[in-house]
C-alpha positions in Angstrom: 17.3 81.4 19.5 19.5 83.4 17.2 22.5 80.9 17.9 20.3 77.7 16.9 19.2 79.2 14.0 22.4 80.5 12.6 23.6 76.7 13.5 20.9 75.4 11.6 21.3 77.6 8.4 25.3 76.7 8.6 25.1 73.0 9.0 21.8 72.3 6.9 21.2 75.2 4.6 19.0 72.7 2.1 17.1 70.8 5.1 17.4 68.1 6.9 16.7 64.2 6.0 13.7 62.5 7.6 13.7 58.8 8.7 11.4 56.6 10.2 11.9 55.0 13.6 12.5 52.0 12.8 16.0 53.5 10.5 17.4 55.4 13.6 16.3 53.1 16.5 15.8 49.8 17.9 12.3 49.3 19.4 11.8 47.0 22.2 8.5 45.6 23.5 8.6 44.7 26.9 7.7 41.3 28.1 6.7 39.4 31.4 7.9 41.0 34.8 10.9 39.0 35.7 10.4 36.2 38.1 13.1 37.8 40.7 11.0 40.8 41.3 9.1 42.7 44.1 6.2 44.6 43.8 5.5 48.2 45.1 7.1 51.0 45.2 10.3 50.5 47.1 13.3 49.2 46.0 14.9 46.8 48.1 18.8 45.8 48.0 18.8 42.9 45.5 15.9 44.3 43.4 16.7 47.9 42.9 15.8 48.3 38.8 12.3 49.9 38.6 9.6 47.3 36.1 7.5 50.4 34.5 3.8 49.8 33.7 2.3 52.0 30.9 3.0 55.4 32.0 4.5 56.9 34.9 3.6 53.9 37.4 6.2 51.6 38.7 5.3 47.8 38.8 7.9 46.9 41.3 11.6 46.2 41.0 14.0 43.7 39.2 17.2 42.4 40.4 18.4 42.8 36.8 17.9 45.2 34.0 16.9 44.9 30.2 18.0 48.3 29.3 21.1 49.7 30.3 20.9 53.1 28.6 18.9 56.0 28.6 15.8 55.5 26.3 12.5 56.8 25.0 9.2 55.0 25.8 5.9 55.0 24.7 2.9 54.0 26.4 1.3 51.2 24.1 -2.4 50.2 25.4 -5.1 51.8 27.2 -6.4 55.2 27.9 -2.7 56.5 28.2 -1.4 55.1 24.5 0.8 57.5 23.2 2.0 58.9 26.1 6.2 59.8 25.8 8.5 59.4 28.4 12.1 60.2 28.9 13.8 57.0 31.3 17.1 57.3 33.0 19.3 54.2 32.4 18.7 50.7 34.2 15.0 49.8 34.0 12.8 46.8 33.0 9.7 47.5 30.8 6.4 45.1 30.6 4.5 44.5 28.0 2.6 47.6 28.2 5.6 49.6 26.8 7.6 50.3 23.9 11.5 51.7 24.1 13.0 53.2 21.6 16.9 53.0 21.3 19.1 55.0 19.1 21.2 52.7 16.6 24.0 55.3 16.1 25.6 57.6 18.4 24.8 60.3 16.5 21.8 60.3 17.4 20.4 61.4 21.0 17.7 59.9 23.2 16.6 63.3 24.3 16.4 64.6 21.0 14.0 61.7 19.8 11.7 62.4 23.1 11.4 65.9 22.3 10.6 65.4 18.7 7.6 62.6 19.4 6.7 64.7 22.5 5.9 67.6 20.1 3.6 65.7 17.9 0.3 63.7 18.1 0.9 59.9 18.0 -2.2 57.8 17.0 -3.2 54.5 17.9 -5.5 51.8 16.5 -9.3 52.4 17.5 -10.9 49.8 19.0 -12.3 49.2 22.2 -8.8 49.6 23.4 -6.3 51.6 22.0 -3.3 50.1 21.4 -0.1 50.6 19.5 2.1 47.8 18.4 5.9 47.9 17.7 4.9 48.3 13.6 3.1 51.7 14.2 6.0 52.9 16.2 8.3 52.4 13.5 6.5 54.4 11.0 6.5 57.2 12.5 8.8 59.7 10.7 11.3 61.9 12.2 13.7 64.9 11.1 17.4 63.9 11.9 19.7 67.0 12.1 23.1 66.8 12.6 24.4 66.2 15.9 25.4 69.7 17.6 21.9 70.9 16.5 20.4 67.6 18.5 22.7 68.8 21.1 21.7 72.6 21.2 18.1 71.7 20.5 18.1 69.2 24.0 20.0 72.3 25.9 17.6 75.0 25.5 14.5 72.6 25.9 16.0 71.1 28.9 16.6 74.8 30.4 12.4 75.3 29.8 11.7 72.1 31.7 14.0 72.8 34.7 12.1 75.9 35.1 9.0 74.4 34.6 10.2 72.0 37.6 11.2 74.6 39.4 8.3 76.7 39.8 6.2 73.5 40.0 8.0 72.5 43.3 7.4 75.6 44.6 3.8 75.3 43.8 3.7 72.3 45.8 5.5 73.6 48.6 2.8 76.8 48.6 -0.2 74.4 48.6 1.4 72.1 51.7 1.8 75.8 53.2 -1.9 76.6 52.4 -3.1 73.3 53.4 -0.9 73.6 56.8 -2.9 77.2 57.4 -6.5 76.5 56.2 -6.0 73.3 58.4 -5.0 75.7 61.8 -7.7 78.3 61.0 -10.3 75.7 60.8 -9.5 73.8 63.8 -12.1 74.7 66.2 -11.6 71.6 68.6 -11.7 72.7 72.3 -12.9 76.3 71.4 -16.3 77.6 72.7 -18.1 77.2 69.4 -21.7 75.8 68.4 -21.1 72.3 66.6 -23.9 70.9 64.3 -24.6 68.2 61.8 -24.3 69.3 58.0 -28.1 68.6 57.7 -29.0 71.3 60.0 -27.5 73.7 57.8 -27.5 72.1 54.5 -29.9 70.2 52.0 -29.6 68.5 48.4 -31.6 70.3 46.1 -34.1 69.0 44.4 -35.1 70.9 41.7 -34.6 69.5 37.9 -33.7 71.3 34.6 -33.7 70.2 31.0 -30.5 69.1 29.4 -31.1 71.2 27.0 -30.3 74.4 29.0 -27.2 73.1 29.9 -23.4 73.1 27.5 -19.6 72.2 28.3 -19.6 75.2 30.4 -22.3 74.8 33.0 -23.1 71.1 32.9 -20.8 69.2 35.3 -20.1 65.7 35.5 -17.5 63.7 37.9 -15.6 63.4 35.0 -14.6 67.1 34.7 -14.2 67.7 38.4 -10.8 67.8 38.9 -9.3 65.8 41.6 -7.6 67.1 44.7 -9.4 69.9 45.0 -8.7 71.9 41.7 -12.1 72.8 40.9 -13.7 71.8 37.1 -12.7 71.7 33.8 -14.9 72.3 30.8 -17.0 69.3 30.2 -16.2 66.9 27.1 -19.4 65.6 27.3 -23.0 67.4 27.3 -26.2 65.6 27.7 -28.8 66.3 25.2 -32.1 64.9 26.8 -33.9 64.2 29.9 -33.6 66.0 33.3 -30.7 67.0 35.6 -30.1 68.2 38.9 -30.2 72.1 38.4 -27.3 73.7 40.9 -26.9 77.7 41.2 -24.2 80.3 42.0 -22.9 79.5 45.7 -23.6 76.0 45.7 -21.1 73.3 46.7 -20.6 70.3 44.3 -18.7 67.0 45.2 -17.9 64.2 43.4 -19.9 61.2 44.8 -17.8 58.6 43.0 -14.5 58.0 44.7 -14.3 60.5 47.3 -10.6 60.0 48.0 -10.2 61.5 44.7 -11.4 64.8 46.5 -13.3 66.5 43.7 -15.0 69.9 44.8 -15.9 72.6 43.2 -17.9 76.2 44.4 -20.3 76.9 41.8 -20.0 80.5 40.3 -22.5 79.8 37.7 -25.8 78.3 37.3 -26.3 75.1 35.7 -26.7 71.2 35.8 -25.2 67.8 37.1 -26.5 64.1 37.4 -26.7 61.8 40.0 -22.8 61.0 40.7 -22.2 64.6 42.1 -23.7 65.9 45.3 -25.1 69.3 45.6 -24.8 71.1 48.8 -27.1 74.4 49.1 -27.4 76.1 52.4 -30.7 76.7 53.9 -32.6 80.0 53.3 -33.0 80.2 57.0 -29.8 79.8 57.7 -27.9 82.4 55.1 -27.5 84.7 58.1 -25.4 81.9 60.5 -23.0 80.1 57.6 -21.0 81.4 55.1 -21.1 79.4 51.8 -17.4 80.1 51.4 -17.1 79.1 54.7 -18.8 75.8 54.1 -16.4 75.5 50.5 -13.5 75.5 52.8 -14.9 73.4 55.5 -15.5 70.7 53.1 -12.5 70.5 51.4 -10.6 69.6 54.1 -9.1 66.0 54.2 -10.9 65.4 57.4 -14.1 65.5 55.9 -12.9 63.4 52.9 -11.3 60.9 55.0 -14.8 60.9 56.8 -16.5 60.6 53.5 -14.4 57.7 52.7 -15.4 56.0 56.0 -19.0 56.2 55.3 -18.5 55.3 51.5 -19.6 52.1 50.0 -18.6 49.6 47.2 -14.9 48.3 47.2 -14.0 48.8 43.6 -15.8 51.9 42.9 -16.8 53.7 46.5 -19.8 55.9 46.1 -20.7 58.3 49.2 -23.3 57.5 51.4 -25.5 60.8 51.4 -27.5 60.4 54.2 -24.1 59.7 56.4 -22.5 62.8 54.7 -25.5 64.9 56.1 -24.4 63.5 59.6 -20.9 65.4 59.4 -20.4 67.7 62.1 -19.0 70.9 61.3 -17.9 74.1 63.6 -20.6 77.5 63.7 -18.5 80.4 64.8 -19.9 83.8 64.6 -20.2 85.2 61.1 -17.7 87.9 61.6 -15.1 85.3 62.2 -15.9 82.8 59.3 -16.0 85.9 57.1 -12.3 86.8 58.5 -11.0 83.2 58.1 -12.7 83.0 54.3 -10.8 86.6 53.6 -7.1 84.8 54.7 -8.1 81.4 52.9 -9.4 83.0 49.7 -6.3 84.9 48.9 -4.0 82.0 49.5 -6.5 79.9 47.6 -5.8 82.3 44.6 -2.2 82.4 44.6 -2.2 78.9 44.6 -4.7 77.1 42.5 -6.1 80.2 40.2 -4.9 79.6 36.6 -5.2 83.5 36.2 -2.9 84.4 39.4 0.1 83.6 41.0 2.3 80.6 40.4 -0.5 78.8 38.2 -0.6 81.6 35.9 3.5 82.0 35.8 3.4 78.1 35.0 1.0 78.3 32.2 2.8 80.8 30.9 6.4 79.1 30.7 4.5 76.0 29.4 3.1 77.8 26.5 6.5 79.6 25.8 8.4 76.0 25.8 5.5 74.6 23.3 5.8 77.5 21.1 10.2 77.6 21.5 9.6 73.6 20.8 7.7 73.8 18.0 10.1 76.3 16.2 13.2 74.2 17.0 12.1 71.2 16.0 10.7 72.6 12.6 12.9 71.7 9.7 13.0 71.6 6.2 12.5 68.2 4.5 15.2 67.3 1.9 15.2 63.8 -0.1 16.3 60.7 1.1 17.9 60.1 -2.1 
């Protein structure tokens, strides 16, 4: 940081000029996908240039390209409006993207990307958020000399690379965790009792007032995280009516689009709605089934696959509550359940708990990156005159 601060002081002691995007970059709006293209995520020898949709998804591949250099793209319609991406060369954007290409060799695309990523880009308020080319062109951006841009890009690239390495390691650990969980919970061919879920579990019917919940103890399908990542604070909390009450050690599963694999082990009492299923072990079965062991059984891909197979509805599938209760689970001795829970609990904390292990380190590196990005891109302004 000292070197870059000295460089900024040396090259622009009075501050830097600010320009609009229109002054420093060409702004392209995508169009319809070309005729000669294939849909899907796999390129073909004759169609190798990716066509990006509104965000990170790939619409398909084209036999030609519209942009021949690295560029910055901004999602310009829908829920993802304002999201910034840095694309490598050769892609064909469709209409939902705005593409920024520097007009001068003295302005780096990657610098524009990092700056725009550090600010909030607003969009038109309507039923469908959107951002037209005029909106993008009005955005102001500080333009320091090229050596400073390059040094800022170098520093932030290193932070980004470190986060990517940690994320890749985390994904590998999670895959390893899934493997061992499947192995530990595989009782096929073993002498163990099998029972339907309904023999040990029920859906509680107790109701609580909406006035008793807040964003910490209200759980809707929206604040359950996909891929078994638990939950986050709710952005919406009902203020009237009755809710389904849940309590500590209950298991909550999102019942809309089961393939999203939304599941949370309750660590507090609270309330939810009909889009979330609450699983509670029967009082008479507490000595036979550990709540945490049940959690690991219901967190398996095998369970979610079963849930999807019996789900109803094509566009927005919903789990069949009766069919779910017929799902068969193994019931080994409680001592064996506790042994398995002990192993998987430690593994789970290392790969999923944001206060421990790799998730905590990734979170710390992300905060560090955002701090230095803010410091590096905080320029004094001087007149353009």
